[in-house]
N, C-alpha and C positions, 0 to 999 in steps of 0.2 A: 504494500500500500504506500502511496506517495503522499507526503504531507510536508508542511512548512511550520516550523516552530521557532519561537524566540529562544536564543541561546544566551546563557549568562556566564559569568566568570568561572563557574564550576566546570565548564566545558572547554577551558583554555587548552588543555592538552589535546583534546580532539581537534580543535581548530589548528593548533600548531602541527599536529601530525598530518592533517590533510594538506596544509600549506607546504610542509616539508616534502610531501610526495608529489606536489604539482609545481607551483611557481617558486617555492622557497623565497618568498617575498619578505617575511618578517621573522625575527628571532622570537624565542619564547617571551623574552622581556618586552618586545614590541607588542605582542599579543596582550600581555598583562596591561601595558599602558593604554592600549586601545579600549579595553573594557573599562578603564578608569575614567575615560573622557566623558564629559557631560554631553548629553544628547546623542550618544552613539547607540545604535541598535544593531544587533547581530541576529540574522536569521539563518537557520539551517534547513537544508532540503534533505528530508529523510526518505529513504526507501526501505521499508520493512525495518524501521528503527536504526538503520545505518545512515550516518551523515554522509551524503554524497556531494553536497554542495554547501557553500557558505557565501553569504553576502553581508558585508559590514558597511554601514553608511551612517553619516552624521547629518542631523538636521540643524540648520542655522537659519532662523527666521522662516522665509518662504522658499528656501532652497535645500536640497539634499545632495551631499557629496558621497559618491560610492568610493570607499577606501580600499575595498577588497571584494573581488567576485571570482569564484572559482567553482568548477565542477570536477570531481574526481575523474581522472583520465579514462578509467574503465567505463564511465557512463556518458562520455561525450558523444556528440552527434546523434543523440537519441531524444532530443527535445527537452531534456531536463533543465538546461540553462535557460531556454526560452520560458519554461514554466516559472522558474524562479524570478527572472527579470520581469515577466508580466505581473507576477504577484507584487513585486517591489513597486512597479509603476502604479498599479491600482491602489496600493497602500498609500503611496505618496499623494496621489490625487485625492483620496479620501481625507487626507490631513491638510489639504489646501496648499500643497507644495507646488510652486510654479515652474521650477527648474530642477533637473537632475544633472549633476556634473560628475565627471570622472576623468582619469588620465590613463593612457595606455601607451606602451612603447610602440614607436613607428615600425619596429621589427615584428611585432605581434600581429601579423596580417589576419590570422584566424579570429582573434578577438576584435580587431577593427571591423572586420566584415560582420561579426555577430552584432556589434553595437550599431552598425549602419542599418541593420535589419529593423532596429527599434528607433530609427530616425535620430540617432545621435549625430551631430555634425561637429567638425573641428573648428574651435574658436581661438586656438592659440597653440604655440609650441614652446616647450622648455628644452632648449638645446643641451645635448650631452647630460641629461638629467639622471639617467640610470648608471649603475656601477659599470656596465659594459660600454658606456659611452653613447648609448642610443638616446634619441630624443623622445620626450614625452609629448604625446598629442593630447591637448586639453579638449575634451568633448563635452557637449551640452545637448540636452533634450528639453524642449519646451513642453511642459505638461499641461498647459492651458488648452492645447489642441488634443483631441482624441485621435492620434495618428499612429497607432501601433497595431 
């Protein structure tokens, strides 16, 4: 059974484990810090009680910033990422969020195409932002339009 639930700090090790097996974006301490931030929400996508995806986002006034979004590699290209993103978009719209923001490496073509499917568009670039020297593409989605 597929479900989405709010994750709290007691699940930090599950988050760190999934991150380590996918993007290796954050250290365990960074995960701890993320859960301590005000207005941060973490959602887990569960398949039969196994966390197969995570979305971390932070709400600031009428905008939400996606800080982390990943699906376990074993479950990619099966619609799970779209399911989680659709849930996030609807949740933000219910909370009167007007914009959804994120950043993605220009080298991550798969993620960029995924976000394009949800009408995210590039609004800026942070040159040589990531450890590997790649640029960060700043993406935005207007949530005042029902266009996904």
